[in-house]
N, C-alpha and C positions, 0 to 999 in steps of 0.2 A: 538678773541676767549672770551668768556663768562665766566667767575669767574663760574661761576656750570659746566661746561664745564672744566674747567682745573683739578676743584675736584677730578670733577668723573673719570677725564683723571688719576690725582692722585692716588684715590682709588683703581684703576683698576690695576695701578702697583705694588702698594702696597698686591693687592689677590694673584695678578703672583707672585705677590714673596713667597709669600707667602704660595702660594702652592706649590712653586717648593722645600724648604727648608722647610716644614716640613713633606706636603707630597711624591712625582717626588723624590725626596736626596734618604730621609730613604727603597723607594722602588727599584728605579737604583742601588744604593749600599750595596742591601742583606742586611740593618742593621735591627735593634728594636729599637722602642722608647723609652719611664721612662718617669718621673718625679721623682724629688727631693721631698722626703717626710720630711726632717725629715733637720734640722740646721749641721748634723755632717760633713758637703765640704763646709759651705760657710764662705766667703763671695760673692767666686766665685762662690760659685753649690748651691745658696740659695735655701729651697723650691718655687719649682712653676718651675724651670729651667728644660727645656723638655730638654730631653737631647735622642740625638744618638746610638746608640750601634751597631760595624759592629763587628762583628763574627770577630777569629782574632786566628793563628795557638797559640796555648799555648806557642811553645818554642820558638815561636816571640813578646814574654810579656816582658815587663823590666822594670828594677827602675820605679816610675815618673807617666807611664801609668794610666791611672783612668780605673778602667774593670770595670764592672756590674757585680757579679758575685749570684748562689744564696746560700743560706747560708745553708739549710741542698743539696746535690746533690738527683736529682729526685723533690726537693719540690719548688713550680712555688715562695715563698716570695725572692729578691734580694734582691741584696745593692749596693753604688755604693762609693768604697773606691779607692783612689793610693794606688797601689804598692808600699810600706818601705822596700821591703826586699827579695832576689829569697832564697828558700835554699832546702834544700831532706831531706828524713824523711829515715832512718838506712837500709829501703829497697836500698834506691838510687833515689829515686822516686822524684820531679820537687817540690815543691810545693812553694807560695808563701802570703809572710804577708805583711798586706794591715792595713792602715789607714785613718779612714776621718782627711780631710788636720785639722777637726774643734775641735781633738777629740786631748787630751793631751797622753790614750795609743796605740796603737796600737790593733787590732781586735782580740779575744784572738788564734780562730782557724785558724789555716793553711787551705790556698784554692786551693782546687786540682783543673786538667783538666777540670775531669766531669762537675764539678758546675761552668765556667767562661762559660755566656751567648758574650762576647766580650770586647773591648776594646772606647773609649771615640771615636766619629768620631770627632764630632761638641757638643755644645750645645749653646738653645737659650730661654733667660731667662725670666722668669712670661709665657710663653707659657703656661706650665704646667697643670694650674689651667684650663684655655680651654680640655686642655687635657682630666685631672681627670674629667670634670663635665660632657665631652662627654662618659664617662668610653668607657671600649672596650670592649662592645656589638655594641653601640650604632656609634661607629664613623665609623664602616664597614659600612654602612648602609646610613653615613652622609655626609663623602667623597664625597662617584657621586653625587651628593644632588647640594654639595657645589661646586664641578666642573663645573653642567651645569648650574649653575649659575653665575660661573663664566665667560665660554664661552658664553654662553642668553647676558649677560652687553657688550664683548667684540666686538660680533655682533653687538648690537641694537650703538653702539657708535661707531660702521661704518658704520651702515646702517643712519646713522644719520649727516658722518660727510659730506658722499653722497650724502646723498640731501641734504644739506647744501651747498656745492661747485657745483649743478646742479642749488640752484636757485642764485647764486650770481654768475653765467654764467651765468644768461641768464637778470638777471638786466642790465649787465656789455655789452651783446652780443645789448639791445633795447636800450639804448644807445650807446651804440658805433657808426652806425650809422650816426644819426644825429651830434652826436659831429665827424667826420669825414671830413665832408660833411659844417662843421664851418670852420675846419682849411684850406681844399679846398679852398672853397670861400674867406678867408679872406689872402689866400696863392695869389689869384688868384689878389685883389682890391691890394694888392701891387705891 
């Protein structure tokens, strides 16, 4: 196997794993993806970290969970912080107090159930920069193209491997009868 084929195979494996983690995983789990934009969760979740956030029942969230929530209910702006405390309003409504890992103080406003988008399922460092570069609108168009390219690359490697084996077998097959005759001849003389 040549160095080029090994590099191509490794590239294919990395691309397949990336597709699995960044595309298939979120779709299969019904999750949403976000990118960390600030240092509030650094160093573990530094800017550029790709977050996969899975919807979770509000009553199952607990202290220590990292959640993504709307800053204002119904508005698109979100933030991802860790739950620091769980309390209730005077009306008995359950609310969460959140805090960024890198922030000195807890967030000023409590988080209510309708604001929560989900709990962190997993995170991938630095990948969020590429996701932001593609943008939300372009990402939908790019993913099928990348998937088709990945499948095409895999098929090309498969065809090349089959053709290479066929060539080796034909070379081995043509040399084999003469080698067999020589070895039989040698055995008869002995």
